[in-house]
C-alpha positions as CSV (number, residue, x, y, z in Angstrom):
1,X,0.0,-0.1,-0.1
2,X,1.1,3.5,-0.8
3,X,-0.2,6.5,1.4
4,X,0.9,10.3,1.3
5,X,1.2,12.2,4.3
6,X,-1.1,15.0,3.6
7,X,-0.2,16.8,6.8
8,X,3.6,16.6,5.4
9,X,2.3,18.3,2.2
10,X,1.4,21.7,3.8
11,X,3.5,24.6,3.0
12,X,5.1,22.7,0.2
13,X,5.4,24.8,-3.5
14,X,2.6,24.0,-6.0
15,X,5.1,22.9,-8.1
16,X,6.7,20.1,-5.8
17,X,7.7,17.3,-7.8
18,X,5.5,13.9,-7.4
19,X,8.6,12.2,-6.1
20,X,9.3,14.7,-3.3
21,X,6.0,14.1,-1.6
22,X,5.9,12.5,1.8
23,X,5.2,9.1,0.9
24,X,4.8,6.1,3.1
25,X,5.1,2.5,1.6
26,X,3.7,-0.5,3.5
27,X,5.5,-3.7,2.2
28,X,2.8,-6.5,3.7
29,X,5.0,-9.3,2.7
30,X,8.2,-7.7,4.1
31,X,6.5,-6.2,7.4
32,X,3.7,-9.0,8.1
33,X,4.9,-12.0,5.9
34,X,1.7,-11.5,3.7
35,X,2.8,-13.4,0.6
36,X,-0.9,-13.2,-1.0
37,X,-4.3,-12.5,-0.5
38,X,-5.4,-16.3,-0.2
39,X,-7.5,-17.5,2.4
40,X,-4.4,-19.7,4.2
41,X,-2.4,-16.4,4.1
42,X,-5.1,-14.2,5.7
43,X,-5.8,-16.8,8.3
44,X,-2.2,-17.5,9.0
45,X,-1.7,-13.5,9.6
46,X,-4.8,-13.4,11.9
47,X,-3.5,-16.0,14.1
48,X,-0.1,-14.2,14.2
49,X,-1.4,-10.8,14.8
50,X,-4.1,-12.4,17.6
51,X,-0.9,-13.6,19.5
52,X,1.4,-10.6,18.9
53,X,0.0,-7.4,20.2
54,X,2.9,-5.2,19.1
55,X,2.7,-6.7,15.5
56,X,-1.2,-6.3,15.5
57,X,-0.7,-2.7,16.5
58,X,1.6,-2.0,13.7
59,X,-0.6,-3.6,11.3
60,X,-3.7,-1.9,12.4
61,X,-1.8,1.5,12.1
62,X,0.2,0.8,8.8
63,X,-3.6,-0.5,7.4
64,X,-4.8,3.0,8.3
65,X,-1.7,4.8,6.4
66,X,0.1,5.9,9.7
67,X,3.8,5.2,9.9
68,X,4.5,3.9,13.5
69,X,8.0,5.5,13.1
70,X,6.2,9.2,13.2
71,X,5.4,10.3,16.5
72,X,2.8,12.7,15.1
73,X,1.1,10.2,13.0
74,X,0.9,7.7,15.8
75,X,-0.9,10.4,17.8
76,X,-3.1,11.2,15.2
77,X,-3.8,7.6,14.5
78,X,-4.6,7.1,18.1
79,X,-6.9,10.0,18.1
80,X,-8.6,9.0,15.1
81,X,-8.9,5.2,16.0
């Protein structure tokens, strides 16, 4: 998934290059070992999320487009959640 940090775009010039926008990429394979969207892969991920609260929190935040390494986004994500 790919997200843009809309708040991070405030004050940028109108002609800011697309590649210079504050993008956040979530690689579900690398971060959550979700190889595909088959039922078996989703069930496997759900089982891991049930037993690993840290992983579940990261998954939920990332699913909402929140970068868990960005303090402002985490605070805003908690407020929105």
